[in-house]
C-alpha positions as CSV (number, residue, x, y, z in Angstrom):
1,M,103.7,-75.1,49.9
2,A,103.8,-78.9,49.8
3,D,102.4,-79.2,46.3
4,Q,104.7,-76.6,44.7
5,P,107.1,-78.2,42.2
6,Q,110.8,-78.3,43.3
7,P,113.7,-77.6,41.0
8,G,114.4,-80.6,38.7
9,M,111.2,-82.4,39.8
10,P,108.2,-82.9,37.5
11,G,105.3,-80.5,38.3
12,P,101.6,-80.9,37.7
13,Q,100.8,-81.0,34.0
14,I,98.2,-78.8,32.3
15,H,95.4,-81.0,31.0
16,G,96.6,-83.5,28.5
17,A,99.9,-81.6,27.8
18,V,103.2,-83.5,27.6
19,P,106.0,-81.1,26.6
20,P,108.6,-82.6,24.2
21,P,111.9,-83.1,25.9
22,G,114.0,-79.9,25.8
23,M,111.2,-77.9,24.4
24,F,111.7,-75.0,26.8
25,P,115.3,-74.9,27.9
26,G,115.6,-73.1,31.2
27,G,111.9,-73.6,32.0
28,M,108.7,-72.0,30.9
29,Y,108.6,-69.4,33.6
30,P,111.4,-67.2,35.1
31,Q,110.7,-68.1,38.7
32,D,113.0,-70.6,40.4
33,G,111.5,-74.0,40.8
34,M,109.0,-73.8,37.9
35,V,109.5,-76.5,35.3
36,P,108.1,-77.0,31.8
37,G,104.4,-77.8,32.0
38,A,104.0,-76.8,35.7
39,I,100.8,-74.9,36.7
40,P,101.8,-71.8,38.5
41,P,100.1,-71.3,41.9
42,P,97.0,-68.9,41.7
43,G,98.1,-65.3,42.1
44,M,101.8,-65.9,41.4
45,F,101.7,-63.5,38.5
46,G,99.1,-61.1,39.8
47,P,96.5,-59.4,37.6
48,P,97.3,-58.1,34.1
49,T,99.1,-54.7,34.3
50,V,99.9,-51.8,32.1
51,G,102.8,-49.8,33.3
52,G,102.5,-51.5,36.7
53,V,98.9,-50.5,37.1
54,P,96.5,-53.6,37.5
55,V,94.1,-53.9,34.6
56,M,91.3,-56.4,34.5
57,P,90.9,-58.5,31.3
58,G,89.2,-56.6,28.5
59,H,89.9,-53.2,30.1
60,Y,93.1,-52.4,28.3
61,Q,93.0,-50.1,25.4
62,G,91.8,-52.0,22.4
63,G,90.4,-54.7,24.6
64,Y,93.6,-56.6,25.1
65,P,94.3,-58.0,28.5
66,M,98.0,-57.9,28.8
67,N,100.5,-58.7,31.5
68,V,103.2,-56.6,29.9
69,T,105.5,-56.8,32.9
70,G,106.0,-60.5,32.2
71,I,105.5,-60.7,28.5
72,Y,109.0,-61.8,27.7
73,A,108.6,-64.8,29.9
74,Y,106.7,-66.5,27.0
75,P,108.9,-68.8,24.9
76,Q,109.4,-68.1,21.2
77,I,108.7,-71.6,19.9
78,P,109.8,-72.7,16.4
79,T,107.4,-71.8,13.7
80,M,105.4,-74.8,12.3
81,M,107.0,-75.2,8.9
82,N,107.3,-78.0,6.5
83,S,110.2,-78.3,4.0
84,D,108.0,-76.8,1.2
85,D,106.7,-73.9,3.2
86,K,107.5,-70.4,1.9
87,P,107.1,-67.6,4.4
88,T,107.1,-63.9,3.4
89,L,108.7,-62.8,6.7
90,H,112.2,-63.8,7.5
91,K,114.7,-63.0,10.3
92,F,116.2,-59.6,9.7
93,E,120.0,-59.6,9.7
94,P,122.0,-57.9,11.1
95,F,119.5,-57.6,13.9
96,D,120.0,-54.9,16.6
97,A,117.4,-54.9,19.3
98,S,118.8,-51.7,20.9
99,G,118.8,-49.8,17.6
100,D,115.3,-51.0,16.8
101,A,114.0,-50.0,20.2
102,A,115.5,-46.5,19.7
103,T,113.9,-46.2,16.3
104,L,110.5,-47.2,17.8
105,R,110.9,-44.7,20.6
106,K,111.8,-41.9,18.2
107,A,108.7,-42.8,16.0
108,M,106.5,-42.2,19.1
109,K,108.3,-39.3,20.7
110,G,107.3,-35.7,20.6
111,M,104.6,-34.1,18.5
112,G,102.9,-36.6,16.1
113,T,103.6,-40.2,15.4
114,D,105.7,-41.6,12.5
115,E,103.4,-44.5,11.5
116,D,105.6,-45.3,8.5
117,A,108.6,-45.9,10.7
118,I,106.7,-48.2,13.1
119,I,105.2,-50.2,10.2
120,G,108.5,-50.3,8.3
121,L,110.3,-51.7,11.3
122,L,107.9,-54.1,12.9
123,T,106.7,-55.8,9.7
124,K,110.3,-56.7,8.8
125,R,111.1,-58.4,12.1
126,T,110.0,-61.9,13.1
127,S,107.9,-62.5,16.2
128,D,111.0,-63.5,18.1
129,Q,112.9,-60.4,17.1
130,R,109.9,-58.2,18.0
131,A,109.8,-59.7,21.5
132,K,113.5,-58.8,21.9
133,I,112.7,-55.2,20.8
134,L,109.9,-55.0,23.3
135,K,112.1,-56.2,26.1
136,K,114.9,-53.8,25.1
137,Y,112.5,-50.9,24.9
138,N,111.0,-51.5,28.3
139,T,114.5,-52.0,29.8
140,V,116.3,-49.0,28.2
141,Y,113.3,-46.6,28.7
142,N,112.5,-47.9,32.2
143,D,109.9,-45.2,32.8
144,R,107.9,-46.3,29.8
145,D,105.9,-49.2,28.6
146,C,106.1,-50.1,24.9
147,I,102.6,-51.6,24.6
148,K,101.1,-48.6,26.5
149,D,103.0,-46.2,24.3
150,I,101.7,-47.9,21.2
151,G,98.1,-47.7,22.6
152,D,98.6,-44.0,23.3
153,E,100.0,-43.1,19.8
154,L,98.0,-45.3,17.5
155,H,94.3,-45.8,17.3
156,G,91.6,-48.1,15.9
157,K,92.5,-51.1,13.7
158,L,96.1,-50.0,13.3
159,E,96.6,-50.0,17.0
160,R,95.1,-53.4,17.3
161,A,97.3,-54.8,14.5
162,V,100.5,-53.3,15.9
163,I,99.8,-54.5,19.5
164,A,99.2,-58.0,18.0
165,L,102.6,-57.8,16.3
166,M,104.3,-57.0,19.6
167,T,102.7,-59.8,21.5
168,P,104.5,-63.2,21.6
169,L,102.6,-65.6,19.3
170,P,101.6,-68.2,22.0
171,L,100.1,-65.4,24.1
172,Y,98.5,-63.7,21.2
173,L,96.7,-66.9,20.1
174,A,95.7,-67.6,23.7
175,Q,94.1,-64.1,23.7
176,E,92.4,-64.8,20.4
177,L,90.9,-68.0,21.8
178,H,89.8,-66.2,25.0
179,H,88.1,-63.4,23.0
180,A,86.3,-66.0,20.9
181,M,84.7,-67.4,24.0
182,D,84.3,-64.2,26.1
183,G,81.0,-62.5,26.4
184,P,77.7,-63.5,24.7
185,G,78.1,-66.0,21.9
186,T,81.1,-68.0,20.8
187,K,83.1,-67.5,17.6
188,E,83.4,-71.1,16.7
189,R,85.3,-70.5,13.5
190,T,88.1,-68.9,15.4
191,L,88.4,-71.9,17.7
192,I,88.4,-74.2,14.7
193,E,91.0,-72.2,12.7
194,I,93.5,-72.0,15.6
195,L,93.1,-75.4,17.4
196,C,92.6,-77.5,14.3
197,S,95.6,-76.1,12.4
198,L,98.4,-76.3,14.9
199,N,100.8,-79.0,16.0
200,N,101.2,-80.4,19.5
201,Q,104.1,-78.1,20.4
202,W,102.0,-75.0,19.5
203,I,99.0,-76.3,21.4
204,F,101.1,-76.9,24.5
205,A,102.6,-73.4,24.4
206,I,99.2,-71.8,23.9
207,K,97.7,-73.7,26.8
208,N,100.5,-72.5,29.1
209,A,100.1,-68.9,27.9
210,Y,96.3,-69.1,28.4
211,Y,96.7,-70.3,32.0
212,K,99.3,-67.7,32.8
213,E,97.2,-64.9,31.3
214,Y,93.8,-65.8,32.7
215,E,94.5,-68.3,35.6
216,K,92.1,-70.7,34.0
217,H,92.6,-73.8,31.9
218,L,91.8,-73.4,28.2
219,V,90.0,-76.7,28.2
220,D,87.7,-75.6,31.0
221,D,86.6,-72.5,29.0
222,I,86.0,-74.7,26.0
223,K,83.9,-77.0,28.1
224,D,81.8,-74.0,29.3
225,D,81.3,-72.5,25.9
226,T,80.8,-75.4,23.6
227,S,78.8,-78.6,23.6
228,G,78.3,-82.0,22.1
229,E,80.7,-83.6,19.6
230,F,82.1,-80.2,18.7
231,R,83.2,-79.8,22.3
232,K,84.8,-83.2,22.3
233,L,86.6,-82.5,19.1
234,L,88.2,-79.3,20.5
235,I,89.1,-81.0,23.8
236,S,90.8,-83.7,21.8
237,M,92.7,-81.1,19.8
238,C,93.6,-79.4,23.1
239,D,95.0,-82.6,24.5
240,G,97.8,-82.4,22.0
241,K,98.2,-86.1,21.7
242,R,98.3,-86.4,17.9
243,D,100.9,-89.0,16.9
244,E,102.9,-86.7,14.6
245,K,105.8,-89.2,14.0
246,N,103.9,-92.2,12.7
247,N,103.5,-91.8,8.9
248,D,103.4,-95.5,8.0
249,P,101.2,-95.7,4.9
250,A,100.6,-99.4,5.7
251,L,98.1,-98.3,8.4
252,A,96.1,-96.2,6.0
253,S,93.9,-99.0,4.6
254,N,92.7,-100.2,8.0
255,I,92.0,-96.7,9.3
256,A,90.1,-95.9,6.1
257,Q,88.0,-99.0,6.6
258,Q,87.2,-97.9,10.1
259,L,86.0,-94.6,8.9
260,H,83.9,-96.3,6.2
261,T,82.3,-98.5,8.9
262,A,81.7,-95.6,11.2
263,G,79.9,-93.6,8.5
264,E,78.5,-94.7,5.2
265,G,79.0,-98.4,6.0
266,K,76.3,-98.4,8.7
267,F,73.0,-97.0,9.6
268,G,73.6,-93.9,11.7
269,T,77.0,-92.4,12.2
270,D,79.7,-93.1,14.8
271,E,80.9,-89.6,15.3
272,S,83.3,-90.5,18.0
273,E,85.3,-92.6,15.4
274,F,85.6,-89.7,13.1
275,R,86.8,-87.6,16.0
276,R,89.3,-90.2,17.1
277,V,90.8,-90.6,13.7
278,M,91.0,-86.9,12.9
279,T,92.7,-86.0,16.1
280,S,95.0,-89.0,16.6
281,Y,97.0,-89.5,13.4
282,S,99.7,-87.4,11.7
283,Y,98.7,-85.3,8.7
284,P,100.7,-87.3,6.2
285,L,99.1,-90.5,7.4
286,L,95.6,-88.9,7.3
287,K,96.2,-87.9,3.7
288,A,97.0,-91.5,2.9
289,V,93.9,-92.6,4.8
290,F,91.7,-90.2,2.7
291,E,93.2,-91.6,-0.5
292,E,92.5,-95.1,0.7
293,Y,88.9,-94.1,1.6
294,K,88.3,-93.0,-2.0
295,N,89.5,-96.4,-3.2
296,I,87.1,-98.1,-0.8
297,E,84.0,-95.9,-1.3
298,G,84.6,-94.5,-4.8
299,K,84.3,-90.9,-3.6
300,E,86.1,-88.4,-1.5
301,I,85.8,-88.6,2.3
302,S,84.7,-84.9,2.2
303,D,81.4,-86.2,0.8
304,A,81.0,-88.5,3.8
305,I,81.8,-85.7,6.2
306,D,79.3,-83.5,4.5
307,S,76.5,-86.1,4.5
308,E,77.2,-87.9,7.7
309,L,78.1,-85.1,10.1
310,S,76.4,-81.8,11.1
311,G,76.8,-78.4,12.7
312,E,80.1,-77.1,14.2
313,F,81.4,-80.7,14.5
314,K,81.1,-81.1,10.8
315,E,82.8,-77.7,10.3
316,G,85.7,-78.7,12.5
317,V,86.2,-82.1,10.9
318,M,86.0,-80.6,7.4
319,A,88.6,-78.0,8.4
320,I,91.0,-80.8,9.5
321,Y,90.4,-82.6,6.2
322,E,91.0,-79.4,4.2
323,I,94.2,-78.6,6.1
324,V,95.5,-82.2,5.6
325,M,94.8,-82.0,1.8
326,N,96.1,-78.5,1.1
327,R,96.9,-76.3,4.1
328,P,97.7,-73.1,2.1
329,A,94.4,-73.4,0.1
330,F,92.6,-73.7,3.5
331,F,94.1,-70.4,4.7
332,A,93.6,-68.8,1.3
333,R,89.8,-69.5,1.7
334,E,89.9,-68.2,5.3
335,L,91.5,-65.0,4.1
336,H,89.0,-64.6,1.3
337,D,86.0,-65.2,3.5
338,C,87.1,-62.7,6.2
339,M,87.3,-60.0,3.5
340,S,84.0,-60.9,1.7
341,G,80.5,-59.8,2.3
342,L,79.5,-56.8,4.4
343,G,82.6,-55.4,6.1
344,T,86.0,-57.0,6.9
345,R,86.5,-59.3,9.9
346,D,89.6,-57.4,11.0
347,G,90.5,-59.7,13.9
348,T,90.7,-62.7,11.6
349,L,92.6,-60.8,8.9
350,I,95.2,-59.6,11.5
351,R,95.6,-63.1,13.0
352,L,96.0,-64.9,9.7
353,V,98.5,-62.5,8.2
354,L,100.5,-62.2,11.4
355,V,100.8,-65.9,12.0
356,R,101.0,-67.2,8.4
357,S,103.6,-64.6,7.2
358,E,106.3,-66.6,9.1
359,I,105.1,-70.0,7.9
360,D,103.6,-70.3,4.5
361,M,102.2,-66.9,3.2
362,Q,103.9,-67.3,-0.2
363,N,102.2,-70.7,-0.6
364,I,98.9,-69.1,0.4
365,K,99.3,-66.3,-2.1
366,E,99.8,-68.9,-4.9
367,E,96.7,-70.9,-3.9
368,Y,94.7,-67.7,-3.6
369,L,95.4,-66.8,-7.2
370,K,94.4,-70.3,-8.3
371,L,91.2,-70.2,-6.4
372,Y,90.0,-66.7,-7.1
373,D,91.9,-65.6,-10.3
374,K,92.9,-62.5,-8.3
375,T,96.0,-61.8,-6.2
376,L,95.7,-61.7,-2.4
377,V,97.5,-58.4,-2.5
378,D,94.7,-56.9,-4.7
379,K,92.0,-58.3,-2.4
380,I,93.7,-56.7,0.6
381,K,94.0,-53.4,-1.3
382,G,90.3,-53.4,-2.0
383,D,89.3,-54.1,1.7
384,T,91.8,-52.0,3.7
385,S,93.2,-48.5,3.4
386,G,95.9,-46.1,4.7
387,D,98.5,-47.2,7.2
388,Y,96.4,-50.3,8.0
389,E,96.7,-51.4,4.4
390,K,100.5,-50.6,4.4
391,L,101.0,-52.9,7.3
392,F,99.3,-55.9,5.7
393,L,101.0,-55.3,2.3
394,A,104.4,-55.2,3.9
395,M,103.9,-58.6,5.6
396,V,102.1,-60.3,2.6
397,E,104.4,-59.0,-0.1
398,G,107.6,-59.7,1.9
């Protein structure tokens, strides 16, 4: 195969992705000759399987396409944390993957299932540690499949949450993006929440996981399922080209003036300029830009976003603004919204708690109390019950 990457040689890159040097020591994939960023030849990984049995996407219990035989090939990338981030979930020490795998097997063996043991174990292990437990379980009990066992023993929303816990985060978020675009309609808020809140390293890992799982490029599915400026915004986020190192405040005034000229400083709105600025500069620099904009215009840039933009594009740009200004408050509102109104949006609740518990859940809890004069724990208690509630409380309370 003439176009297959050779060991040590650069392979074809997934659309717009430039992996940071040394990001994936040893390569993204276990196969010899694959290099970071390389697109695997079609069919290399075969269809998703459960226990070695091919399963088409969406046909696995709970609706999760899952290539469990290669699940540990996904890298566990560093969590996206700032110095002031306070997670509620930390690495468990001393960690013993073999002992944890045995505990998990015991909880699912024989008559009945020990849900408390499963919840107590998995909610106190980080995503990296859970991946090691999964690998050890499938290695030691080589006639069994951990994900399938979970699907057989648990049911409903609890099954969905525990399977999510056992899925490496890049793959899990790739699946969430796929679910948001699969079937009739598109869940735009899911696309915004994931793609507009993650750094380049995360975006790159998710795109690779997406291709490996579905043999399609994430950006191609975005093109098929969205349109207009919103599509362009998501594609720009997918490119992963935000300059995350340049925080020079001296640039802020000029960039703020460019935004003013593109919006309230002219008749009509240059939406492409809003998109370029929001997807190109680091979050610290953008925060300085927004402060300079207020000096120029005499009001917050959020007012300009609200009056000058529209539809999903406005929603996406506003999300970036809110994340830049106060990321924990943004996720506090997302959590509140998914548990408000008729019913709970369980997929969103699972995703937010699972991902943010290792990053900034304590910060989110503090902002939630400020915004709603009620604790996030009390809100979860009012919207969930039973073992499902226990799982969330264990991760949120820490």
